[in-house]
KESE-201703 format. One line per field, with one value per residue (C-alpha): residue number from 1; residue in one letter; z, x, y. Coordinates in nm, 2 decimals, m for minus. Each point is the difference from the previous one (the first is absolute). Layout:
N
num = [NUM  ...]
residuo = [A  ...]
pz = [Z  ...]
px = [X  ...]
py = [Y  ...]
//
This chain:
148
num = [1  2  3  4  5  6  7  8  9  10  11  12  13  14  15  16  17  18  19  20  21  22  23  24  25  26  27  28  29  30  31  32  33  34  35  36  37  38  39  40  41  42  43  44  45  46  47  48  49  50  51  52  53  54  55  56  57  58  59  60  61  62  63  64  65  66  67  68  69  70  71  72  73  74  75  76  77  78  79  80  81  82  83  84  85  86  87  88  89  90  91  92  93  94  95  96  97  98  99  100  101  102  103  104  105  106  107  108  109  110  111  112  113  114  115  116  117  118  119  120  121  122  123  124  125  126  127  128  129  130  131  132  133  134  135  136  137  138  139  140  141  142  143  144  145  146  147  148]
residuo = [M  P  H  F  R  S  A  F  L  A  A  L  S  L  T  I  A  Q  G  A  A  A  E  T  P  A  A  A  A  A  T  A  A  P  S  L  K  V  E  L  N  A  A  D  T  T  E  A  N  C  K  L  T  F  L  I  T  N  D  L  S  A  P  L  D  K  A  V  Y  E  T  V  L  F  D  R  E  G  T  V  N  R  L  T  L  F  D  F  G  Q  L  P  V  G  R  P  R  V  R  Q  F  V  V  P  Q  T  T  C  E  N  L  G  R  I  L  F  N  G  A  Q  S  C  E  G  A  G  I  A  A  G  T  C  E  N  A  L  A  P  A  T  R  T  E  I  E  V  L  G]
pz = [m3.60  m0.27  0.21  0.30  m0.21  m0.14  0.34  0.13  m0.29  0.04  0.38  m0.06  m0.26  0.24  0.28  m0.23  m0.13  0.36  0.11  m0.30  0.09  0.37  0.07  0.22  0.27  m0.19  m0.32  0.18  0.14  m0.34  m0.15  0.29  m0.07  0.11  0.35  0.26  0.33  0.30  0.32  0.34  0.19  0.35  0.19  0.33  0.23  0.13  0.25  m0.16  m0.36  m0.23  m0.19  m0.31  m0.16  m0.36  m0.21  m0.37  m0.30  m0.34  m0.25  m0.28  m0.32  0.10  0.32  0.15  0.07  0.21  0.13  0.21  0.10  0.13  0.31  0.21  0.36  0.17  0.37  0.13  m0.05  m0.37  0.03  m0.19  0.24  m0.27  m0.36  m0.05  m0.25  0.04  m0.19  m0.07  m0.19  m0.25  m0.05  m0.19  m0.19  0.20  0.31  0.31  0.18  0.35  0.06  0.33  0.05  0.34  0.03  0.27  0.27  m0.05  0.13  m0.22  0.20  m0.12  m0.36  m0.18  m0.36  m0.24  m0.36  m0.28  m0.17  m0.31  m0.12  0.05  m0.18  m0.19  m0.19  m0.18  m0.34  m0.21  0.27  m0.15  0.15  0.25  0.06  0.37  0.05  m0.22  0.12  0.37  0.21  0.36  0.29  0.37  0.29  0.26  0.12  m0.21  m0.33  m0.31  m0.33  m0.33]
px = [4.63  m0.27  m0.21  0.02  m0.09  m0.31  m0.11  0.05  m0.19  m0.29  m0.02  0.01  m0.28  m0.21  0.06  m0.10  m0.31  m0.11  0.06  m0.21  m0.28  0.00  m0.27  0.08  m0.24  m0.06  m0.07  m0.24  m0.19  m0.02  m0.16  m0.22  m0.37  m0.20  m0.15  m0.22  0.18  m0.24  0.19  m0.17  0.24  m0.15  m0.30  m0.09  m0.29  m0.17  m0.27  m0.21  0.10  0.29  0.18  0.17  0.27  0.09  0.29  m0.09  0.23  m0.14  0.27  m0.25  0.04  m0.27  m0.15  m0.31  m0.30  m0.17  0.10  m0.25  0.06  m0.26  0.18  m0.06  0.12  0.06  0.04  0.30  m0.19  m0.06  m0.37  m0.13  m0.04  m0.15  0.00  0.05  0.14  0.33  0.01  0.36  m0.10  0.23  0.34  0.26  0.28  0.31  m0.10  m0.08  m0.32  m0.12  m0.36  m0.16  m0.32  m0.17  m0.17  m0.27  m0.08  0.31  0.36  0.30  0.11  m0.31  0.08  0.21  m0.03  m0.12  m0.09  m0.04  m0.28  m0.01  m0.02  m0.34  0.11  0.32  0.00  0.26  0.08  0.15  m0.07  m0.12  m0.27  0.15  0.32  m0.06  m0.05  0.28  0.26  m0.08  0.31  m0.11  0.25  0.00  0.23  m0.24  m0.10  m0.32  0.04  m0.10  m0.10  m0.13]
py = [m1.94  0.02  m0.24  0.23  0.30  m0.18  m0.10  0.35  0.16  m0.25  0.08  0.36  m0.02  m0.20  0.26  0.29  m0.19  m0.07  0.36  0.13  m0.24  0.10  0.26  0.29  0.11  0.32  m0.19  m0.23  0.29  0.16  m0.31  m0.10  m0.01  0.30  m0.05  0.15  m0.07  m0.02  m0.06  m0.04  0.21  0.00  m0.14  0.17  m0.08  0.31  m0.06  m0.28  0.09  m0.10  0.28  m0.13  0.21  m0.06  0.13  0.00  0.07  0.03  m0.12  m0.02  0.21  0.25  0.15  m0.15  0.23  m0.27  m0.34  m0.19  m0.36  m0.25  m0.12  m0.31  m0.01  m0.34  m0.07  m0.21  m0.32  0.07  0.09  0.30  0.29  0.24  0.11  0.37  0.26  0.18  0.32  0.10  0.31  0.18  m0.16  0.19  m0.18  m0.08  0.19  m0.20  0.07  m0.10  m0.09  m0.11  m0.20  m0.06  m0.34  0.04  m0.26  m0.21  0.01  m0.03  m0.30  m0.18  0.05  m0.27  0.08  0.26  m0.09  0.25  m0.19  0.23  0.36  0.14  0.32  0.08  0.33  0.21  0.12  m0.28  m0.26  m0.32  m0.22  m0.25  0.21  0.05  m0.37  m0.12  0.24  m0.03  m0.09  m0.05  m0.01  0.03  0.12  m0.14  m0.34  0.02  m0.18  0.20  m0.17  0.13]
//
């Protein structure tokens, strides 16, 4: 009987230790690095233009007064279509914002990839240099790949 009790206590201790080490989703979110989530939410061709709709969420520690990214658009074959600036404007902390950009003289079906090449401007009280580049978390809900 003492052997059974020792084995039971050892197994119980191991289970408790594993449970304590397991991170809950809430704890993971609380310890996640601050991010600037930029999701390509929709891409719609209108006439001969491509309208790109982005959903942006600022999960940094401070609001952004200005966030402008140098953006490279690639066609489906991987060739650079154009280099442009996307001005996402003011971005409050924790409140999603939608921004739309019309890319003239190209259809969305012709675009294969969007690359955020770097932050041309990133301004806000307490925002360190490089924050907008380092915290960028690109995503897509379209067939167009988004990289940062």
